[in-house]
C-alpha positions as CSV (number, residue, x, y, z in Angstrom):
1,M,-15.7,43.5,-33.1
2,Y,-17.4,43.2,-36.5
3,E,-14.2,42.0,-38.0
4,R,-13.8,39.4,-35.3
5,A,-17.2,38.1,-35.8
6,I,-17.1,37.9,-39.5
7,L,-13.8,36.2,-39.5
8,R,-14.9,33.5,-37.1
9,I,-18.0,32.9,-39.1
10,G,-16.1,32.7,-42.2
11,A,-13.4,30.3,-40.7
12,V,-16.2,28.0,-39.3
13,S,-18.1,28.1,-42.6
14,L,-15.0,27.2,-44.7
15,G,-14.0,24.3,-42.5
16,I,-17.4,22.8,-42.2
17,G,-18.3,23.4,-45.9
18,L,-15.0,21.8,-47.0
19,I,-15.9,18.6,-44.9
20,A,-19.5,18.5,-46.2
21,V,-18.4,18.9,-49.9
22,L,-15.8,15.9,-49.5
23,V,-18.2,13.6,-47.6
24,F,-20.9,14.0,-50.0
25,E,-18.7,14.0,-53.0
26,A,-17.3,10.5,-51.7
27,L,-21.1,9.4,-51.5
28,H,-21.9,10.3,-55.1
29,P,-22.0,7.3,-57.5
30,A,-18.9,7.1,-59.6
31,R,-18.5,3.6,-60.8
32,E,-19.4,4.2,-64.5
33,D,-17.8,6.6,-67.1
34,P,-19.9,9.9,-66.5
35,N,-20.1,10.5,-70.3
36,N,-21.4,7.0,-71.1
37,N,-24.9,8.1,-70.8
38,P,-26.5,4.5,-71.0
39,L,-24.4,3.0,-68.1
40,V,-24.5,6.2,-66.0
41,F,-28.1,6.7,-66.3
42,A,-28.7,3.0,-65.0
43,E,-26.4,3.7,-62.1
44,Y,-28.0,7.0,-61.2
45,A,-31.5,5.3,-61.5
46,A,-30.5,2.5,-59.1
47,D,-29.1,5.2,-56.4
48,R,-31.8,5.8,-53.7
49,D,-29.8,8.5,-52.1
50,W,-29.2,10.6,-55.2
51,T,-31.3,13.7,-54.2
52,S,-30.2,13.7,-50.6
53,V,-26.4,13.5,-51.7
54,H,-26.9,16.6,-54.0
55,L,-28.9,18.7,-51.4
56,G,-25.9,18.0,-48.9
57,A,-23.4,18.9,-51.5
58,L,-25.4,21.9,-52.0
59,A,-25.2,22.9,-48.4
60,G,-21.5,22.4,-48.2
61,A,-20.8,24.4,-51.2
62,L,-23.1,27.2,-50.0
63,L,-21.2,27.2,-46.7
64,L,-17.9,27.5,-48.7
65,I,-19.1,30.3,-50.6
66,G,-20.4,31.8,-47.4
67,G,-16.9,31.7,-46.1
68,L,-15.6,33.5,-49.1
69,V,-18.2,36.3,-48.7
70,A,-17.3,36.4,-44.9
71,L,-13.6,36.8,-45.9
72,C,-14.3,39.5,-48.5
73,G,-16.5,41.3,-45.6
74,A,-13.2,41.5,-43.5
75,L,-11.1,42.5,-46.6
76,V,-13.3,45.6,-47.4
77,R,-12.2,47.0,-44.1
78,G,-8.5,47.2,-45.4
79,S,-6.9,49.3,-48.2
80,A,-9.1,50.9,-50.8
81,M,-7.9,48.6,-53.6
82,S,-8.2,45.5,-51.7
83,A,-11.7,46.6,-50.7
84,A,-12.7,47.3,-54.2
85,W,-11.6,43.7,-55.4
86,A,-13.1,42.2,-52.4
87,R,-16.5,43.7,-53.4
88,L,-16.2,42.4,-57.0
89,A,-15.5,39.0,-55.5
90,T,-18.6,39.2,-53.2
91,A,-20.7,39.9,-56.4
92,A,-18.9,36.8,-58.2
93,A,-19.6,34.6,-55.0
94,V,-23.2,35.5,-54.9
95,A,-23.7,34.7,-58.6
96,A,-21.7,31.3,-58.1
97,A,-23.9,30.5,-55.2
98,A,-27.2,31.1,-57.3
99,A,-25.8,29.0,-60.2
100,Y,-24.6,26.2,-57.9
101,G,-28.4,26.1,-56.5
102,V,-29.9,25.8,-60.0
103,L,-27.2,23.2,-61.0
104,Q,-28.1,21.0,-58.0
105,V,-31.8,21.2,-58.7
106,V,-31.1,20.1,-62.3
107,D,-28.7,17.6,-61.3
108,G,-30.1,16.3,-58.0
109,V,-33.9,16.3,-59.0
110,A,-34.6,16.9,-62.6
111,L,-32.0,14.4,-63.8
112,K,-33.0,11.8,-61.2
113,R,-36.7,11.9,-62.2
114,A,-35.6,11.6,-65.9
115,V,-33.3,8.6,-65.5
116,D,-35.8,7.1,-63.2
117,A,-38.5,7.5,-65.9
118,W,-36.2,6.0,-68.6
119,A,-35.4,2.9,-66.4
120,V,-39.1,1.9,-66.1
121,A,-40.4,3.1,-69.4
122,P,-42.0,0.4,-71.7
123,T,-39.9,-0.8,-74.6
124,G,-41.6,1.3,-77.1
125,E,-41.0,4.5,-75.0
126,K,-37.3,3.8,-74.1
127,S,-35.9,5.9,-77.0
128,A,-37.9,9.1,-76.2
129,A,-37.3,8.7,-72.5
130,F,-33.6,8.3,-73.1
131,T,-33.5,11.6,-75.2
132,A,-35.4,13.5,-72.6
133,A,-32.9,12.3,-70.0
134,E,-30.0,13.2,-72.3
135,T,-31.5,16.8,-72.7
136,V,-31.3,17.1,-68.9
137,R,-27.8,15.8,-68.8
138,W,-26.8,18.4,-71.6
139,T,-28.4,21.1,-69.5
140,E,-26.5,20.0,-66.6
141,Y,-23.1,20.3,-68.6
142,G,-23.7,23.9,-69.4
143,L,-24.8,24.7,-65.8
144,N,-21.8,23.0,-64.5
145,G,-19.4,24.7,-66.8
146,L,-21.0,28.0,-65.8
147,T,-20.9,27.2,-62.1
148,F,-17.3,26.3,-61.7
149,S,-16.4,29.2,-64.0
150,L,-18.1,31.5,-61.6
151,V,-16.5,29.9,-58.7
152,G,-13.1,30.3,-60.2
153,L,-13.8,34.0,-60.9
154,A,-14.8,34.5,-57.3
155,V,-11.8,32.7,-55.9
156,V,-9.4,34.6,-58.3
157,L,-11.0,38.0,-57.4
158,T,-10.6,37.1,-53.6
159,G,-7.0,36.2,-54.4
160,V,-6.3,39.6,-55.9
161,A,-8.1,41.3,-53.0
162,L,-5.7,39.3,-50.6
163,M,-2.6,40.2,-52.6
164,L,-3.6,44.0,-52.4
165,G,-4.6,44.0,-48.7
166,D,-2.7,43.9,-45.4
167,R,-5.0,41.6,-43.5
168,F,-3.3,38.2,-44.4
169,P,0.0,37.1,-45.9
170,R,0.0,37.9,-49.7
171,W,1.1,34.5,-50.7
172,L,-2.3,33.4,-49.8
173,G,-3.9,35.6,-52.5
174,A,-1.5,34.0,-55.0
175,W,-2.7,30.6,-53.9
176,A,-6.2,31.5,-54.3
177,V,-5.5,33.0,-57.9
178,A,-3.9,29.6,-58.9
179,A,-7.0,27.6,-57.3
180,G,-9.5,29.8,-59.2
181,L,-7.8,29.6,-62.6
182,A,-7.9,25.8,-62.1
183,Y,-11.6,26.0,-61.5
184,G,-12.0,28.2,-64.5
185,V,-10.3,25.6,-66.7
186,K,-12.4,22.9,-65.3
187,G,-15.5,24.7,-66.0
188,L,-14.6,25.3,-69.6
189,G,-13.6,21.7,-70.0
190,V,-17.0,20.6,-68.8
191,A,-18.7,22.9,-71.3
192,Y,-16.6,21.4,-74.0
193,D,-15.9,17.6,-73.1
194,G,-18.6,16.9,-70.6
195,F,-17.5,15.1,-67.5
196,A,-14.3,13.6,-68.8
197,A,-11.5,13.2,-66.1
198,T,-8.9,16.1,-66.7
199,P,-6.0,17.2,-64.5
200,A,-7.6,20.5,-64.0
201,G,-10.3,19.1,-61.8
202,L,-7.9,17.4,-59.5
203,V,-5.7,20.4,-59.4
204,A,-8.6,22.6,-58.5
205,L,-9.7,20.5,-55.8
206,V,-6.3,20.2,-54.2
207,L,-5.3,23.8,-54.4
208,F,-8.8,25.1,-53.4
209,G,-9.0,22.4,-50.4
210,T,-5.7,23.2,-49.0
211,W,-6.1,26.9,-49.5
212,T,-9.4,26.6,-47.6
213,I,-7.7,24.8,-44.6
214,A,-5.0,27.4,-44.3
215,M,-7.5,30.3,-44.9
216,S,-9.9,29.1,-42.2
217,V,-7.0,28.7,-39.6
218,L,-5.5,32.2,-40.4
219,M,-9.1,33.8,-40.3
220,W,-9.5,32.3,-36.7
221,R,-6.2,33.4,-35.5
222,R,-6.6,36.9,-37.1
223,S,-9.9,37.1,-35.1
224,A,-8.4,36.2,-32.0
225,Q,-5.6,38.7,-32.5
226,D,-8.2,41.4,-33.2
227,F,-10.0,40.6,-30.0
228,A,-6.8,40.8,-27.9
229,D,-5.8,44.2,-29.5
230,I,-9.5,45.5,-28.8
231,A,-9.3,44.2,-25.2
232,G,-5.7,45.8,-24.7
233,T,-7.0,49.1,-26.2
234,A,-10.0,49.1,-23.7
235,R,-7.9,48.3,-20.8
236,G,-5.5,51.1,-21.7
237,A,-8.4,53.5,-22.1
238,L,-9.9,52.5,-18.8
239,A,-6.5,52.9,-17.0
240,G,-6.1,56.3,-18.5
241,T,-9.7,57.2,-17.3
242,E,-8.7,56.0,-13.9
243,R,-5.8,58.0,-13.7
244,S,-7.6,61.2,-14.8
245,V,-10.2,60.7,-11.9
246,I,-7.4,60.1,-9.5
247,S,-5.5,63.2,-10.4
């Protein structure tokens, strides 16, 4: 019953989390070049929904990571090697969730305050306010690189656990490893080049998004299969008990 419950929780978390992340990503201002600080700071300062959009994105990301943790909770009930890798993946996922929370606080709250202060600063104080906002932005670069590297690590470790286990098709594990490596490349790219558009980000999004859909569907189906197996075993045991009583 535990595995059925954790698989259903994970399937729902992955599905809702993916939808939330895509919705709030679409609501994120993105007209200006994200590496052109004067233009992008003005765009961010003019956005009234900045903080709520980032909090929504945080909620979606935590649901996605929670879905990974739930999946690992099912994998630890499989073979020893798969269980060991699933435990490592859980630790990486928890670290990624913590990093993502700090990232959204810096991006969604601190950066917004900084660019708002710069936008309304008197002419003589503009330069200092801009430097302060840039400092927050550079901190965001570092946190973003760290966060997506940790997300990539968690997804790769989950993929290894899937490939070594017997709960799900092993090709799902290879798919997850590819998605996780793409996220790792994306994280390193942000650390070195800021938010410049790179193929790694799009590849990671497509691979992880499609893997999430497939994984959530198969987790739900597996939970239904487990329930049917348990029900069949219970009926068999009950029938055996009745025959013993009659004889």
